[in-house]
C-alpha positions in Angstrom: 32.4 48.1 20.0 28.8 47.3 21.1 26.1 48.2 18.6 23.5 50.7 19.8 20.1 48.9 20.2 17.6 50.2 17.6 14.5 51.9 19.2 11.2 50.3 18.7 9.5 52.1 15.8 6.3 53.9 16.7 3.2 54.5 14.5 0.1 56.7 15.0 -3.0 55.4 13.3 -6.1 57.6 13.2 -9.7 56.3 12.7 -8.6 53.2 14.5 -11.8 52.2 16.3 -12.9 49.9 13.4 -12.4 48.9 9.8 -9.3 49.8 8.0 -7.8 51.7 11.0 -8.3 48.8 13.4 -6.8 46.3 10.9 -3.9 48.6 10.2 -3.1 48.9 13.8 -3.0 45.1 14.2 -0.8 44.7 11.1 1.7 47.4 12.2 1.8 45.8 15.7 2.5 42.4 14.2 5.3 44.0 12.1 7.0 45.2 15.3 5.6 48.7 15.7 4.4 50.3 19.0 1.0 51.6 17.9 -0.8 54.7 19.1 -4.4 54.4 18.1 -6.8 57.4 17.9 -10.5 57.8 17.3 -13.5 59.2 19.3 -14.8 56.0 20.8 -12.6 55.2 23.8 -14.2 51.8 24.5 -13.4 50.5 21.1 -9.8 51.8 21.3 -9.4 50.1 24.7 -10.6 46.8 23.2 -8.2 47.2 20.3 -5.2 47.9 22.6 -6.1 44.9 24.8 -6.2 42.7 21.7 -2.8 43.9 20.5 -1.2 43.5 23.9 -2.7 40.0 24.3 -0.9 39.2 21.0 2.4 40.4 22.4 2.4 43.8 20.8 2.7 47.3 22.2 -0.2 49.8 21.9 -1.8 52.7 23.6 -5.0 54.6 22.9 -5.6 58.3 22.7 -9.3 59.1 22.4 -9.4 62.0 20.0 -12.0 64.1 18.1 -9.9 65.0 15.1 -12.2 67.8 14.2 -10.9 69.6 17.3 -7.5 71.4 16.8 -6.5 71.1 20.5 -7.3 67.4 20.7 -5.4 66.7 17.5 -2.3 68.5 19.0 -2.8 66.5 22.2 -2.5 63.3 20.2 0.9 64.2 19.0 2.1 65.3 22.4 0.8 62.2 24.1 2.5 59.9 21.5 5.8 61.7 21.9 5.6 61.8 25.7 4.8 58.1 25.8 7.4 56.8 23.2 9.8 59.7 22.5 9.4 59.3 18.7 7.0 58.8 15.9 8.2 56.9 12.8 5.0 56.4 10.9 1.8 58.5 10.7 -1.3 56.8 9.1 -4.0 59.4 8.3 -7.0 57.1 8.0 -9.7 59.0 9.8 -12.6 59.8 7.6 -16.3 59.6 7.0 -18.7 60.4 4.1 -22.2 61.5 4.9 -24.5 60.2 2.2 -26.1 63.5 1.4 -26.5 65.6 -1.7 -24.6 68.8 -1.5 -27.8 70.8 -1.3 -28.6 68.8 1.9 -25.5 69.9 3.7 -24.9 73.3 5.3 -21.5 75.0 5.5 -21.0 73.6 9.0 -21.5 70.0 7.9 -19.2 70.5 4.9 -16.5 72.0 7.1 -16.8 69.0 9.5 -16.1 66.5 6.7 -13.0 68.5 5.8 -11.9 68.9 9.4 -11.9 65.1 10.0 -10.9 63.8 6.6 -8.3 66.3 5.5 -7.4 69.2 7.8 -6.6 66.9 10.8 -4.2 65.0 8.6 -2.6 68.2 7.5 -2.2 69.3 11.1 -0.7 66.0 12.2 1.8 66.1 9.3 2.8 69.7 10.2 3.2 69.0 13.9 5.2 65.7 13.3 7.5 67.1 10.7 10.1 68.6 13.2 10.2 65.3 15.1 10.7 63.2 11.9 13.3 65.6 10.6 15.3 65.4 13.9 15.0 61.6 13.8 16.5 61.4 10.3 13.2 60.5 8.5 9.8 59.0 8.7 6.8 57.7 6.8 3.5 59.4 6.2 0.8 57.2 4.7 -2.5 58.8 3.7 -5.6 56.7 3.1 -7.4 57.9 -0.1 -10.3 56.3 -1.9 -11.3 55.1 -5.4 -13.9 57.9 -5.3 -11.1 60.2 -5.9 -10.8 58.7 -9.4 -14.4 57.4 -10.1 -17.1 59.9 -9.5 -20.3 59.1 -7.5 -23.4 61.1 -6.7 -23.9 61.8 -2.9 -20.2 61.6 -2.4 -19.1 65.1 -3.3 -17.7 66.3 0.1 -16.0 63.0 0.8 -14.4 62.7 -2.6 -13.3 66.3 -2.4 -11.4 65.6 0.8 -9.8 62.5 -0.8 -8.7 64.5 -3.8 -7.3 67.1 -1.5 -5.4 64.4 0.4 -3.8 63.1 -2.8 -2.8 66.7 -3.9 -1.4 67.3 -0.4 0.7 64.1 -0.6 2.1 65.0 -4.0 3.2 68.5 -2.7 4.5 67.2 0.6 6.7 64.5 -1.0 8.6 67.4 -2.6 8.5 69.7 0.5 9.8 67.0 2.9 12.2 65.2 0.5 15.5 66.7 2.0 14.8 65.0 5.3 14.1 61.4 4.2 10.4 61.8 5.1 8.6 59.7 2.5 4.9 59.9 1.7 2.5 57.3 0.1 -1.2 57.1 -0.5 -3.3 53.9 -0.2 -6.2 53.8 -2.6 -8.8 51.2 -1.4 -11.6 50.1 -3.6 -14.6 48.5 -1.9 -13.6 47.3 1.5 -15.8 45.3 3.8 -16.1 47.6 6.8 -18.9 49.0 9.0 -18.7 52.3 7.0 -21.6 51.5 4.7 -23.9 50.5 7.6 -23.0 53.8 9.4 -23.6 55.8 6.2 -26.9 54.1 5.6 -28.0 54.9 9.2 -26.9 58.5 8.9 -29.1 59.0 5.9 -32.2 57.1 7.1 -34.2 60.2 7.8 -33.7 61.3 4.2 -34.5 57.9 2.9 -37.8 58.1 4.7 -38.7 61.5 3.4 -41.1 61.3 0.5 -40.1 64.9 -0.6 -36.4 64.0 -0.9 -35.6 64.2 -4.7 -32.7 61.9 -4.1 -34.7 59.2 -2.3 -34.6 56.7 -5.2 -30.9 57.4 -5.8 -30.2 56.6 -2.2 -32.0 53.2 -2.5 -30.2 52.4 -5.8 -26.8 53.3 -4.3 -27.5 51.1 -1.3 -28.2 48.2 -3.6 -25.1 49.0 -5.7 -22.9 49.1 -2.6 -24.4 45.8 -1.3 -23.7 44.1 -4.6 -20.1 45.5 -4.6 -19.5 44.3 -1.0 -19.9 40.7 -2.1 -16.5 40.9 -3.7 -15.0 43.5 -1.4 -11.5 43.2 0.0 -10.9 42.8 3.7 -9.6 45.6 5.9 -6.5 43.5 6.6 -5.5 43.7 2.9 -5.4 47.4 3.2 -3.5 47.1 6.5 -0.9 44.9 4.9 -0.5 47.5 2.1 0.2 50.1 4.8 2.9 47.9 6.3 4.5 47.6 2.9 4.5 51.4 2.5 5.9 51.8 6.0 8.7 49.3 5.7 9.8 49.3 2.0 13.2 50.9 1.5 11.8 52.8 -1.5 8.0 52.9 -1.0 5.6 53.4 -3.9 3.9 56.7 -4.0 0.6 55.0 -4.5 -0.8 51.6 -3.5 -4.1 50.4 -4.9 -6.0 47.7 -3.0 -7.0 45.5 -4.7 -5.1 45.8 -7.9 -8.3 46.0 -9.9 -8.9 49.4 -8.3 -5.9 50.6 -10.3 -7.5 49.3 -13.5 -10.8 51.1 -12.7 -8.9 54.4 -11.9 -7.0 54.2 -15.2 -10.0 53.2 -17.3 -12.2 56.1 -16.1 -9.2 58.5 -16.2 -8.6 57.6 -19.8 -12.2 58.1 -21.0 -13.5 61.4 -22.2 -15.4 63.0 -19.3 -18.9 62.7 -20.9 -18.4 59.1 -21.9 -17.3 58.3 -18.3 -20.4 60.2 -17.0 -22.7 58.1 -19.2 -21.2 54.9 -18.0 -21.4 55.9 -14.4 -24.9 57.2 -14.6 -26.0 53.9 -16.1 -24.2 52.0 -13.4 -25.8 54.1 -10.7 -29.2 54.0 -12.4 -29.3 57.8 -12.3 -29.8 60.4 -15.0 -31.8 63.2 -16.5 -35.3 63.6 -15.2 -38.2 64.7 -17.3 
């Protein structure tokens, strides 16, 4: 009796126009996945798709503003119309405006949550019936070390990443009867354009002499620049995503690099006030006279 040919597995990757998302799309394509890439900038997605196809892979782009509910739904529909299935969802889209909380209004806060967390929740919800009917699937959520190690000017971003990890823990239980497995990837410092974009977004505040966080912004820029000298590449994160997507029993959490796990454990084990003192010294920030 002739064996039925296995369908080509399909993956959706959000935030794929650069950095971790772009590298992840390449890594999944090299691992044999047809990749549906989503982000706002169509020209960058088109270039990524062309690169993947030139390397012999299969890819298609769906320009998507993930803060928009209808466009997020359209991403799912387009992927299913094009390939008939989705085996892996990588929720990577995210950004972190470098502002103090008092410098963000409710609309700005909501936009961070829409892109970083609520879009991922919507995609999981809309893909669950498909994955259940297929007999399983993988959902891989990109978290951040900022979920474990606090940083000033990162409150909204870190809150979404904490929410993503809480979501993952709950959904592992909720979806377990249908062989839908969830993992989080926790990157430390990764050499991506994110830091340059963040610096550009905050330039007007950096130039404002009345900004009480002006010196902190400069010090955090210097800190990030120093950390980037030993940062991991986006491809290392992409390879961790492939491991989570293909392992028979994937880990619930992958730290990239492994030293990120050490930092998370160390600060998690310290009393809060002791951790605060260490971090304030590291960031050169503290009580003002």
